[in-house]
N, C-alpha and C positions, 0 to 999 in steps of 0.2 A: 446407456442404460445406468448404472450406479453413480459416475462420477459425477454425470449432470444432474441426477436429484440430488448428491452432497454439496455441488455448486449451489444449487436454486434453493436449497435450505442454508448453509453458510449466509449468502446475499439477504437471506428472510431474516435472521439473524441482525445483522447487522441492518436492518431495516428496525427491527423491533427497539435493539439499543439506540436508536437514531444516532449510528457514530458518525462520526466529519474528521477529516483531518484534513489539516492544513500544509503542505508538502512545500519546504524551500527550497533549492539547489545555488549553492554557492559554490568555488570554482572546483572543491576536489571532495567536497564533503555533500550530503544532505541530511536535513534534521525535518521532523516534524511534530507537528502539535495535536494532538488528538483529544477530544471530548465525544460524550455518550452519558447517555441516561442511567449508566449502570460503570461501573468503575472499569477502567481497563487499567490490569495489573502485569500486562504480559510483559518479562523482562526481555523479549525478542520477538519484532514484528518484523515477518518479511514481505518486502515491497522486490514485486519483479516490475521490468521491462520486457516488453514484448512487442518485435517491429513485426509489422504487417505482413512484410515481405523476405526480409531474411532472417530465420530462426537461430545462426548462427551468431547472430548479437545480443540475442537475450542474455538479459541480466537479473539476476538475482540478489538482491541487497539484506543482508541480515541487519536490522536496524535496533542498537540498544537500548533499554529505557535510561534515563537521566533524572529523572523523577518529576513531578508536576505534569503528567500528559507529555511529557518530552521524550523524543527520541532522537539519535542520530546512528548515523553511521561514515566511511569512505565512502566517497563514489568515484567509480574511474571513468574515462571523457568516454561519449556518449555522443552516435550518431547524430547529426541535425537532423532534424525532421518528427513527423506521426508515428508516436507510441503508442498499447494499449498497457497501462499500470492497475496493478493488482494490488492493494493492500491485506492483508491478511493474517488472521493469530495463527500461530502454530500451537496454539494449546486445545490439543482433542477433546476436551471436557467441555469447552467452550469455544467453537468454532464459528467466527464469522469472516467476511470479504467485503471489500470492499471496491470495486471498477468504474474504472473511468478512462478517456483517451486525450493525450496533452499532446503537443506540439513543443518539444525541445531542443535545443536546451530554451527554460525559459527561469524566470526567478520564481516563483512561488502559485502554484496549483492548489485548487479546492478540489476535495474529493469527498463526496456523501453518500449512504447509503440513501440509494432511491429504488 
């Protein structure tokens, strides 16, 4: 019901802003570069890793803004395989989200509002 409508609304907001993110994985950290047709200046973004079969492996990472559309955070070791990723704003006044499926570990993935 309401949760699905909010999710759809947040995805549509990301499309309207043409949000694109390039996520780079390092040995013990993750960084991303985000671009959009409107400024994204959130102090923190939430990157969620959802395992398709074992929800106890799900991980939420808070990425801190480091300037010029760059965000970074420490990242624990992750089980290799298929993951559903969601990147979203925590700003309740301007919510958005983008989703993708990725096979990890990887070095870099693109996340786009589709």
